[in-house]
C-alpha positions as CSV (number, residue, x, y, z in Angstrom):
1,M,-46.5,-59.6,-18.6
2,K,-43.6,-61.6,-17.4
3,D,-41.6,-61.2,-20.6
4,H,-42.4,-57.5,-20.7
5,L,-41.0,-57.0,-17.2
6,E,-37.9,-58.9,-17.9
7,Y,-37.2,-57.1,-21.1
8,H,-37.4,-53.6,-19.6
9,A,-35.5,-54.3,-16.3
10,Y,-31.8,-53.7,-15.7
11,W,-31.7,-57.0,-13.9
12,D,-34.4,-59.6,-13.5
13,T,-34.7,-61.9,-10.4
14,G,-36.5,-64.6,-12.4
15,T,-39.0,-64.9,-9.5
16,Y,-42.1,-63.3,-11.0
17,W,-44.1,-66.5,-10.8
18,K,-42.5,-67.9,-7.7
19,V,-43.6,-65.3,-5.1
20,P,-46.9,-63.7,-4.3
21,P,-47.5,-60.0,-5.2
22,K,-46.7,-57.1,-3.0
23,I,-43.2,-58.1,-2.0
24,T,-40.1,-56.1,-1.2
25,L,-36.4,-56.6,-2.1
26,S,-34.1,-56.2,0.9
27,L,-30.4,-56.1,1.4
28,R,-29.6,-58.1,4.5
29,P,-26.8,-57.2,7.0
30,N,-24.8,-60.3,5.8
31,G,-24.8,-59.0,2.2
32,Q,-27.6,-61.3,0.9
33,L,-30.6,-60.2,-1.1
34,E,-34.0,-61.4,0.0
35,L,-37.5,-61.1,-1.3
36,L,-39.9,-60.5,1.6
37,N,-43.6,-61.0,1.8
38,S,-45.1,-57.7,2.9
39,T,-47.7,-59.6,5.0
40,S,-45.7,-62.1,7.0
41,K,-42.3,-60.5,6.6
42,A,-41.0,-64.1,6.1
43,S,-38.2,-64.8,3.7
44,V,-39.7,-66.5,0.6
45,Y,-36.8,-66.5,-1.8
46,K,-33.1,-65.7,-1.5
47,L,-31.3,-64.2,-4.5
48,H,-27.6,-64.4,-5.4
49,P,-25.2,-64.8,-3.6
50,A,-27.5,-67.3,-1.8
51,N,-24.6,-69.5,-0.6
52,W,-22.2,-66.7,0.2
53,I,-21.8,-65.8,3.9
54,H,-19.6,-62.9,4.8
55,P,-18.4,-62.1,8.4
56,M,-20.6,-59.3,9.7
57,N,-18.1,-57.8,12.2
58,H,-17.2,-54.3,11.0
59,V,-18.3,-55.0,7.4
60,T,-20.9,-52.9,5.6
61,F,-22.5,-53.5,2.2
62,R,-24.0,-51.5,-0.6
63,L,-26.0,-52.5,-3.6
64,T,-25.8,-50.1,-6.6
65,I,-26.6,-49.8,-10.2
66,D,-23.2,-48.5,-11.5
67,V,-22.7,-46.0,-14.3
68,D,-22.3,-48.9,-16.7
69,G,-25.9,-50.1,-15.8
70,I,-24.7,-53.3,-14.0
71,L,-26.1,-54.1,-10.6
72,R,-23.2,-54.8,-8.1
73,L,-22.9,-55.8,-4.5
74,Y,-19.9,-54.2,-2.6
75,S,-18.4,-54.9,0.8
76,H,-16.2,-52.7,2.9
77,N,-14.2,-53.6,6.0
78,L,-14.4,-50.6,8.4
79,V,-11.5,-51.8,10.6
80,Q,-8.9,-53.1,8.1
81,V,-6.2,-50.5,7.3
82,N,-6.4,-49.2,3.6
83,S,-9.5,-51.2,3.0
84,S,-11.5,-50.4,-0.1
85,W,-14.9,-51.4,-1.6
86,N,-14.7,-55.0,-3.0
87,V,-17.2,-56.4,-5.5
88,E,-18.8,-59.5,-4.0
89,W,-21.4,-60.1,-6.8
90,N,-22.7,-58.6,-10.0
91,S,-25.9,-59.2,-12.0
92,T,-24.1,-59.9,-15.3
93,N,-20.7,-60.2,-16.8
94,N,-22.0,-59.0,-20.2
95,R,-21.2,-55.3,-20.5
96,C,-23.9,-54.9,-23.2
97,D,-26.7,-56.2,-21.0
98,P,-27.8,-52.9,-19.4
99,T,-30.8,-51.1,-21.0
100,G,-30.1,-47.9,-23.0
101,L,-26.3,-48.1,-22.9
102,C,-25.9,-46.7,-26.4
103,G,-28.7,-44.2,-26.6
104,M,-31.4,-43.9,-29.2
105,N,-31.3,-45.8,-32.5
106,A,-28.1,-47.6,-31.4
107,Y,-27.2,-50.9,-30.0
108,C,-24.2,-52.5,-28.1
109,V,-21.8,-55.1,-29.5
110,L,-18.9,-56.7,-27.5
111,D,-15.5,-56.6,-29.2
112,Q,-12.8,-59.3,-28.9
113,N,-11.8,-58.0,-25.5
114,Q,-15.4,-58.2,-24.3
115,Q,-15.6,-54.4,-24.2
116,P,-18.9,-52.7,-25.2
117,N,-19.0,-50.8,-28.5
118,C,-22.0,-48.8,-29.8
119,T,-23.2,-49.3,-33.3
120,C,-25.9,-47.4,-35.3
121,L,-28.9,-48.9,-37.1
122,P,-28.3,-49.3,-40.9
123,G,-28.6,-45.9,-42.7
124,L,-27.9,-43.9,-39.5
125,D,-24.8,-42.1,-38.1
126,F,-23.7,-41.1,-34.7
127,I,-25.0,-37.8,-33.4
128,D,-21.4,-37.1,-32.1
129,Q,-18.5,-39.3,-33.2
130,S,-16.6,-38.4,-30.0
131,Q,-19.5,-39.3,-27.8
132,K,-21.0,-42.4,-29.3
133,R,-23.3,-43.1,-26.4
134,L,-25.4,-40.1,-27.3
135,G,-27.1,-42.2,-29.9
136,C,-27.7,-42.1,-33.7
137,E,-29.7,-40.1,-36.3
138,R,-30.3,-40.3,-40.0
139,K,-27.7,-38.7,-42.2
140,S,-30.4,-36.5,-43.8
141,K,-34.0,-35.7,-43.3
142,I,-36.0,-38.2,-45.3
143,D,-39.8,-38.3,-45.7
144,Y,-40.7,-41.6,-47.1
145,C,-44.3,-40.3,-47.7
146,T,-43.1,-38.0,-50.5
147,T,-43.1,-39.2,-54.1
148,N,-39.3,-38.6,-54.3
149,Y,-38.6,-41.5,-51.9
150,Q,-41.8,-43.6,-51.8
151,Y,-40.4,-46.2,-54.2
152,K,-36.6,-45.8,-53.5
153,A,-36.4,-47.5,-50.2
154,S,-35.6,-51.1,-49.2
155,L,-35.4,-53.0,-45.9
156,V,-32.1,-54.2,-44.4
157,E,-32.2,-57.2,-42.1
158,F,-30.0,-57.6,-39.0
159,D,-30.2,-59.9,-35.9
160,K,-28.7,-60.5,-32.5
161,V,-30.5,-57.4,-31.1
162,L,-33.8,-57.0,-29.5
163,W,-35.4,-53.6,-29.6
164,E,-38.0,-52.0,-27.4
165,N,-41.2,-53.1,-29.0
166,N,-43.0,-49.7,-29.0
167,S,-45.0,-50.4,-32.2
168,Y,-47.7,-48.1,-33.5
169,S,-49.3,-50.9,-35.6
170,I,-49.4,-54.7,-35.3
171,V,-50.8,-56.7,-38.2
172,P,-51.1,-60.5,-38.9
173,E,-48.8,-61.6,-41.7
174,N,-48.1,-65.1,-42.9
175,N,-44.4,-64.8,-43.3
176,R,-41.4,-62.4,-43.1
177,I,-41.6,-61.4,-46.8
178,D,-45.2,-60.2,-46.3
179,C,-44.2,-58.2,-43.2
180,E,-41.4,-56.6,-45.2
181,Q,-43.8,-55.6,-48.0
182,N,-46.3,-54.2,-45.6
183,C,-43.7,-51.9,-44.1
184,L,-42.5,-50.8,-47.5
185,N,-46.0,-49.9,-48.5
186,D,-46.5,-47.9,-45.3
187,C,-44.6,-44.6,-45.6
188,Q,-44.7,-44.1,-41.8
189,C,-43.0,-47.5,-41.1
190,E,-39.3,-47.2,-40.5
191,I,-38.7,-50.5,-38.6
192,S,-40.5,-53.8,-38.9
193,M,-40.2,-56.8,-36.5
194,Y,-41.5,-60.2,-37.5
195,K,-42.3,-62.9,-35.0
196,S,-44.7,-65.8,-35.0
197,N,-46.9,-64.6,-37.9
198,T,-47.1,-61.1,-36.4
199,C,-45.7,-58.0,-38.0
200,S,-44.9,-55.0,-35.7
201,K,-44.3,-51.7,-37.3
202,L,-42.3,-48.9,-35.5
203,R,-41.2,-45.4,-36.1
204,L,-37.9,-43.8,-35.2
205,P,-36.5,-43.1,-32.7
206,L,-36.1,-46.4,-30.9
207,R,-35.1,-45.8,-27.3
208,Y,-32.9,-48.8,-26.6
209,A,-31.9,-52.3,-27.5
210,K,-30.5,-55.3,-25.8
211,P,-28.4,-58.2,-27.0
212,D,-30.3,-61.2,-28.2
213,Q,-29.0,-64.2,-26.3
214,G,-30.1,-66.5,-29.1
215,N,-33.4,-67.5,-27.6
216,S,-35.5,-65.2,-29.7
217,D,-36.9,-65.7,-33.2
218,V,-37.6,-62.0,-33.9
219,M,-36.4,-60.7,-37.2
220,T,-35.8,-57.0,-37.4
221,M,-35.7,-55.0,-40.6
222,V,-34.8,-51.3,-41.1
223,K,-35.9,-49.1,-44.0
224,V,-33.1,-47.4,-45.8
225,L,-32.6,-45.5,-49.1
226,N,-31.3,-47.6,-52.0
227,Q,-27.6,-46.8,-52.7
228,S,-28.5,-45.2,-56.1
229,S,-30.9,-42.8,-54.4
230,E,-29.6,-39.6,-52.9
231,A,-31.4,-37.0,-50.9
232,P,-31.6,-33.5,-52.3
233,T,-28.5,-31.5,-51.5
234,T,-30.6,-28.7,-50.1
235,W,-32.1,-30.9,-47.4
236,V,-28.7,-32.3,-46.4
237,T,-27.0,-28.9,-46.4
238,K,-29.8,-27.3,-44.5
239,G,-29.9,-30.1,-41.9
240,R,-26.1,-29.9,-41.3
241,S,-26.0,-26.1,-41.3
242,E,-28.7,-26.1,-38.6
243,R,-26.9,-28.6,-36.5
244,V,-23.6,-26.7,-36.8
245,R,-25.3,-23.4,-36.0
246,N,-27.1,-24.8,-33.0
247,R,-24.0,-26.4,-31.6
248,F,-22.0,-23.2,-32.0
249,L,-24.7,-21.2,-30.3
250,I,-24.9,-23.7,-27.4
251,S,-21.1,-23.8,-27.0
252,S,-20.8,-20.1,-26.9
253,V,-23.5,-19.7,-24.2
254,V,-21.9,-22.5,-22.1
255,C,-18.4,-20.8,-22.4
256,I,-19.8,-17.4,-21.3
257,V,-21.7,-18.9,-18.3
258,F,-18.6,-20.9,-17.1
259,S,-16.4,-17.9,-17.5
260,F,-18.7,-15.8,-15.4
261,I,-18.9,-18.5,-12.7
262,F,-15.1,-18.9,-12.7
263,L,-14.7,-15.1,-12.3
264,L,-17.1,-15.0,-9.3
265,L,-15.4,-18.1,-7.7
266,S,-12.0,-16.6,-8.1
267,M,-13.1,-13.3,-6.4
268,F,-14.7,-15.3,-3.6
269,L,-11.6,-17.4,-2.9
270,C,-9.2,-14.4,-3.0
271,C,-11.3,-12.6,-0.4
272,R,-11.5,-15.7,1.9
273,S,-7.9,-17.1,1.4
274,N,-6.5,-15.5,4.5
275,F,-9.3,-16.7,6.8
276,Y,-9.3,-20.2,5.5
277,S,-5.5,-20.6,5.0
278,H,-5.1,-23.0,8.0
279,T,-7.9,-25.2,6.7
280,I,-6.2,-25.4,3.3
281,V,-2.9,-26.4,4.9
282,Y,-4.7,-29.1,6.9
283,R,-6.5,-30.6,4.0
284,E,-3.4,-30.7,1.9
285,S,-1.1,-31.9,4.6
286,N,-3.4,-34.4,6.3
287,R,-3.7,-36.5,3.2
288,Q,0.0,-37.2,3.1
289,I,1.8,-40.0,4.8
290,L,4.8,-38.6,6.6
291,K,7.8,-40.7,5.5
292,V,10.1,-41.7,8.4
293,D,12.5,-44.1,6.7
294,E,12.2,-47.0,4.2
295,V,10.7,-49.2,6.9
296,L,8.5,-47.0,9.1
297,S,5.9,-44.5,8.1
298,V,3.5,-42.4,10.1
299,R,-0.1,-42.8,8.8
300,S,-2.9,-40.3,8.9
301,F,-6.0,-41.8,10.5
302,T,-9.6,-40.5,10.4
303,F,-11.4,-40.0,13.7
304,N,-14.0,-42.6,12.7
305,E,-11.2,-45.2,12.2
306,L,-9.8,-44.6,15.7
307,E,-13.3,-44.6,17.2
308,I,-13.9,-48.1,15.8
309,A,-10.4,-49.3,16.7
310,T,-10.9,-48.3,20.4
311,N,-14.5,-49.4,20.6
312,F,-15.5,-45.8,20.9
313,F,-12.9,-45.0,23.6
314,M,-14.3,-47.6,26.1
315,E,-11.0,-48.8,27.6
316,P,-8.9,-46.0,29.1
317,L,-5.4,-46.9,30.1
318,G,-4.6,-43.7,32.0
319,K,-4.8,-39.9,32.1
320,G,-1.8,-37.8,31.9
321,F,-0.6,-34.2,31.4
322,F,-1.3,-34.2,27.6
323,G,-4.6,-36.1,27.6
324,T,-6.2,-39.6,28.1
325,V,-4.8,-42.8,26.6
326,F,-7.2,-45.6,25.4
327,K,-6.4,-49.1,24.4
328,G,-7.4,-50.3,20.9
329,T,-6.7,-52.8,18.1
330,L,-5.8,-52.2,14.5
331,R,-5.1,-54.5,11.6
332,F,-1.8,-54.0,9.9
333,P,-0.2,-55.8,6.9
334,D,1.7,-58.0,9.3
335,G,-1.4,-58.8,11.4
336,E,-3.6,-57.5,14.2
337,R,-1.8,-55.3,16.7
338,A,-2.7,-53.7,20.1
339,I,-2.3,-50.0,20.1
340,A,-2.5,-47.1,22.5
341,V,-4.4,-44.0,21.4
342,K,-3.7,-40.7,23.1
343,R,-6.4,-38.2,22.8
344,L,-4.8,-34.8,23.2
345,E,-6.5,-32.1,25.2
346,K,-6.2,-28.3,25.0
347,V,-4.1,-28.4,21.9
348,A,-3.9,-25.1,20.1
349,V,-6.2,-25.9,17.1
350,E,-5.1,-22.9,15.1
351,G,-1.6,-24.3,14.9
352,E,-2.2,-26.5,11.9
353,V,1.3,-26.2,10.5
354,E,2.9,-26.5,13.9
355,F,1.0,-29.7,14.6
356,L,2.0,-31.4,11.4
357,N,5.6,-30.2,11.7
358,E,5.7,-31.7,15.2
359,M,4.3,-35.0,13.9
360,R,7.2,-35.0,11.4
361,S,9.6,-34.4,14.2
362,I,8.2,-37.1,16.5
363,G,7.6,-39.5,13.6
364,G,11.2,-39.0,12.5
365,T,12.6,-40.4,15.7
366,H,13.5,-44.1,15.8
367,H,15.2,-45.5,18.9
368,K,14.8,-48.6,21.0
369,N,14.0,-46.5,24.1
370,L,11.3,-44.2,22.6
371,V,7.7,-45.1,22.1
372,R,7.1,-45.5,18.4
373,L,4.5,-43.2,16.8
374,L,2.4,-45.3,14.4
375,G,0.0,-42.5,13.2
376,Y,-2.0,-39.5,14.1
377,C,-5.5,-37.9,13.6
378,H,-5.7,-34.3,12.6
379,E,-9.4,-33.8,11.8
380,N,-11.4,-30.7,12.7
381,S,-10.6,-30.1,16.4
382,N,-9.6,-33.7,17.1
383,R,-5.9,-34.4,17.8
384,L,-5.0,-38.0,18.5
385,L,-1.7,-39.9,18.4
386,V,-1.4,-43.7,17.8
387,Y,1.4,-45.6,19.6
388,D,2.5,-49.2,20.1
389,Y,0.8,-50.7,23.2
390,M,3.1,-51.3,26.2
391,S,2.0,-54.4,28.2
392,H,3.5,-53.3,31.5
393,G,2.1,-49.8,31.5
394,S,3.9,-46.9,33.0
395,L,7.1,-47.0,35.1
396,S,5.1,-45.7,38.1
397,N,2.7,-48.7,37.9
398,F,5.6,-51.1,37.3
399,L,7.5,-49.9,40.4
400,F,4.7,-49.2,42.9
401,K,1.6,-51.2,41.9
402,S,3.1,-54.6,41.1
403,E,2.6,-57.4,43.6
404,T,6.4,-57.8,43.9
405,K,9.1,-55.3,43.6
406,P,10.9,-55.4,40.2
407,H,14.3,-57.1,40.3
408,W,17.3,-54.9,40.8
409,N,18.8,-55.9,37.4
410,D,15.6,-54.9,35.7
411,R,15.6,-51.6,37.4
412,V,19.2,-50.9,36.4
413,K,18.3,-51.8,32.8
414,I,15.4,-49.5,32.8
415,A,17.5,-46.6,34.2
416,L,20.1,-47.0,31.5
417,G,17.4,-47.3,28.8
418,I,15.8,-44.0,29.9
419,A,19.2,-42.3,29.8
420,R,19.9,-43.5,26.3
421,G,16.5,-42.4,25.1
422,I,17.0,-38.9,26.5
423,L,20.5,-38.7,24.9
424,Y,19.0,-39.6,21.6
425,L,16.5,-36.8,21.9
426,H,19.2,-34.3,22.9
427,E,21.9,-35.1,20.5
428,D,21.0,-37.6,17.8
429,C,17.7,-36.2,16.5
430,E,17.8,-34.0,13.4
431,N,15.8,-31.4,15.4
432,K,16.9,-31.5,19.0
433,I,14.0,-32.2,21.4
434,I,13.8,-31.2,25.0
435,H,11.2,-33.4,26.7
436,C,10.3,-31.0,29.5
437,D,8.3,-33.6,31.4
438,I,10.5,-36.6,32.3
439,N,8.7,-38.5,35.1
440,P,7.6,-42.1,35.9
441,N,4.2,-41.6,34.2
442,N,5.8,-40.8,30.9
443,I,8.1,-43.8,30.9
444,L,6.5,-47.0,29.6
445,I,7.7,-50.6,30.1
446,D,7.2,-53.2,27.4
447,E,7.0,-57.0,27.8
448,N,10.9,-57.3,27.8
449,C,11.2,-54.7,30.6
450,D,12.7,-52.2,28.2
451,A,12.0,-48.5,29.0
452,K,10.2,-46.4,26.4
453,I,10.0,-42.6,26.7
454,A,6.6,-41.2,25.7
455,D,5.2,-37.7,25.1
456,F,8.5,-36.3,23.8
457,G,8.1,-33.2,21.7
458,L,4.5,-32.5,22.7
459,A,5.2,-29.6,25.0
460,K,5.2,-27.2,21.9
461,L,1.7,-28.2,21.1
462,L,0.1,-27.1,24.4
463,M,-1.9,-24.0,24.8
464,P,-0.2,-21.3,26.9
465,D,-2.5,-21.8,29.8
466,Q,-2.2,-25.6,30.1
467,T,0.2,-26.0,33.1
468,R,0.4,-28.0,36.3
469,T,1.1,-25.0,38.5
470,H,0.3,-21.3,38.4
471,T,3.9,-20.3,37.5
472,G,3.8,-21.2,33.9
473,I,5.8,-24.4,34.5
474,R,5.4,-27.3,32.0
475,G,6.1,-30.5,33.8
476,T,5.2,-32.6,36.8
477,R,5.6,-31.6,40.4
478,G,8.5,-33.2,42.1
479,F,10.5,-33.6,38.8
480,V,10.6,-30.0,37.5
481,A,14.1,-28.4,37.3
482,L,14.7,-25.4,39.6
483,E,15.3,-23.0,36.6
484,W,11.6,-23.3,35.8
485,H,10.8,-21.4,39.0
486,K,13.4,-18.7,38.4
487,G,12.3,-17.8,34.9
488,Q,15.7,-18.9,33.4
489,P,16.1,-20.2,29.8
490,I,15.2,-23.9,29.6
491,T,17.9,-26.1,28.1
492,T,18.5,-29.8,27.9
493,K,19.8,-29.6,31.5
494,A,16.2,-29.4,32.6
495,D,15.7,-33.0,31.4
496,V,19.0,-34.0,33.1
497,Y,17.6,-32.8,36.5
498,S,14.3,-34.6,35.9
499,F,16.1,-37.8,34.9
500,R,18.2,-37.8,38.1
501,I,15.0,-37.7,40.3
502,V,13.6,-40.6,38.2
503,L,16.9,-42.4,38.7
504,L,16.6,-42.0,42.5
505,V,13.0,-43.2,42.3
506,I,14.1,-46.3,40.4
507,I,17.0,-47.4,42.6
508,C,15.1,-46.6,45.9
509,C,11.9,-48.0,44.4
510,R,9.7,-45.3,46.1
511,P,7.9,-42.1,45.0
512,S,9.7,-38.8,44.9
513,V,7.3,-37.5,47.5
514,D,5.8,-39.9,50.0
515,V,3.5,-38.7,52.8
516,S,3.3,-42.2,54.3
517,V,6.8,-42.1,55.7
518,P,8.3,-39.9,58.5
519,V,8.6,-36.2,57.6
520,K,12.4,-36.2,57.2
521,E,12.0,-39.0,54.6
522,A,9.1,-37.5,52.7
523,I,11.2,-35.7,50.1
524,L,13.3,-38.3,48.3
525,V,16.0,-35.8,47.1
526,D,16.6,-34.5,50.7
527,W,16.5,-37.9,52.2
528,V,19.0,-39.4,49.7
529,Y,21.4,-36.5,50.2
530,E,21.2,-36.7,54.0
531,C,21.8,-40.5,53.9
532,F,24.7,-39.9,51.6
533,M,26.3,-37.2,53.7
534,N,25.9,-39.3,56.8
535,N,27.4,-42.3,55.0
536,N,24.1,-44.1,55.8
537,W,23.0,-44.9,52.2
538,T,22.1,-48.5,53.2
539,S,18.9,-47.1,54.8
540,L,17.7,-46.4,51.2
541,M,18.0,-50.1,50.1
542,I,14.6,-51.8,50.1
543,D,15.7,-55.4,49.4
544,E,18.7,-57.7,49.9
545,E,19.2,-58.5,46.2
546,V,20.7,-55.0,45.5
547,N,24.3,-54.9,44.3
548,E,25.8,-52.5,46.9
549,E,28.7,-51.3,44.7
550,E,26.3,-50.6,41.8
551,F,23.8,-49.0,44.2
552,D,26.5,-46.6,45.5
553,R,27.5,-45.7,41.9
554,L,24.0,-45.0,40.7
555,L,23.3,-43.0,43.9
556,K,26.3,-40.7,43.3
557,I,25.2,-40.2,39.7
558,G,21.7,-39.2,40.9
559,I,23.1,-36.7,43.4
560,R,25.6,-35.3,40.8
561,C,22.8,-34.3,38.5
562,I,20.3,-32.5,40.8
563,Q,22.4,-29.4,41.2
564,E,20.7,-26.0,41.3
565,E,23.0,-24.5,38.7
566,P,22.3,-26.1,35.3
567,T,25.9,-25.7,34.1
568,I,27.2,-27.9,36.9
569,R,24.9,-30.8,35.9
570,P,26.7,-33.2,33.4
571,P,25.2,-33.6,29.9
572,M,23.3,-36.8,29.1
573,K,26.3,-38.1,27.1
574,K,28.4,-38.2,30.2
575,V,25.5,-39.5,32.3
576,V,25.2,-42.5,30.0
577,A,28.9,-43.1,30.1
578,M,28.8,-43.0,33.9
579,L,25.9,-45.5,34.0
580,E,27.7,-47.8,31.6
581,G,30.8,-47.6,33.8
582,T,33.1,-46.2,31.1
583,L,33.5,-42.8,32.8
584,A,34.5,-42.1,36.4
585,I,32.0,-40.4,38.7
586,P,33.2,-37.1,40.1
587,I,32.6,-36.5,43.8
588,P,29.1,-34.8,44.0
589,P,29.3,-31.2,45.3
590,C,27.1,-29.9,48.0
591,I,23.5,-29.3,46.9
592,V,23.1,-25.7,47.8
593,S,19.5,-25.7,46.9
594,C,18.4,-28.5,49.3
595,N,16.6,-26.1,51.7
596,D,15.1,-24.1,48.9
597,S,13.8,-27.1,47.0
598,S,12.5,-28.7,50.2
599,S,10.1,-25.8,50.9
600,Y,8.7,-26.2,47.4
601,F,8.3,-30.0,47.8
602,L,6.7,-29.6,51.3
603,D,4.1,-27.2,49.7
604,I,3.2,-30.1,47.4
605,V,2.9,-32.6,50.3
606,H,0.5,-30.3,52.2
607,A,-1.4,-29.4,49.0
């Protein structure tokens, strides 16, 4: 019984006598195979790889009998980027070991390169030379029980192959020659196998064979016609004609069926092409990696990858205008890296092409003062962006929630970095980008106190009804340029206005609207301008370390750029030059809109 089971199995554990009956084979979470007793559920025997221990974090396993018949254990890392299934163990390295690899009446032989080749029994040919694994058949129909062939047959010996022993008769014989003669005298016998004084007689077809590893003493003999004997031409011609006719008929029927199916499928796709066009664009585009340059590329992530990377979105970093940001970790070729994943909300899901075009636009930017986009997810209704993680968080937290106020030099450095980043968006990008929402929450600070602008280019992706006010304004209260309220065309000067308020927030180190101070100081823009007109700007200084000359220069730049008329505001190129000290600062004109803007800001305070 033991030999019988081993012979028919794709792979044998070798434990038939080592364990009690009624056991189960289990694949454990660490990739090991175990035989378990069904009564006690205790491990009674561990199979290969018994000494191999794999880390279980984010690793899954599967055990499969592959198409080549070999049992293999695979592992897959769910977190590692571009991870694939790796073979950890296989049941055999002999490609000819699997049962039935070559079909009926055929057996497998390894070539010099250890590749499997199918070979027919003596006297048989392949059913189809182009598909040798379909098996073999006789060249012609031969009936050894007729008088024409009864005495014209002989037996051909061959070894190194063990056949399925499905014998119809087993007789005792003293030696191999007696077994051979017994088969020749029996017109039904086509195969004889001799072993240990026993002669087994078989008929064709034989279902499968396995390589003999040299441990067997079985001698196999196949009955064939003598070379001088030929089958009648009528039988050969008839057999071949029937095969040709049958194959032609089958091929014709298959071609007609496939042509009909193809016609129906084409009609269906033509009718639905308009409805599903956006899905097709998504499937084709989402598989591509958007090339930024030779060093940086933006990768397309699956939603499942980002779920695992963020521990199922368990650590939120903050919630902003465009959505919620979560902290996560991903493995890159250069090592593990902290990331920030922004889950966009209320994005127009029907804008498939627009979303991918915007990812190309954002991914195509590369500047020291812009947050780098590492990748994105564009799967069903999910829209997520993957950025580098900034250790100091937003500028708002950096200025107002730190235990100590940031040093003056760091604040000046941050202001100049923001200005350079906006200048890059306005003038140096291939496609000019208007941010539309420059505010301290969209400025991030890294470990070197460098400013990084985030959320640039995302305003185009918002649904029309996603705003912060009821006037259709896209931006953050207190930082929105006045032309938004008047329905005027929005230009890069809107970002200039917002930057100047951010600049005043940085140098004064206080929010743009603060209800905890006296009413006349609540609106930062009004308070700064009043102090400036009264030559009392020292009231705005919060610490003694401030460079007074530098403070005065930055204050003038800030006032210069919050004019009501956009054309009066300087472009970002001049602003950067003024911040760097390479361009003189004109005397700021009167801000005509102070009273108008104050009413708007006071509404915010009371709201």
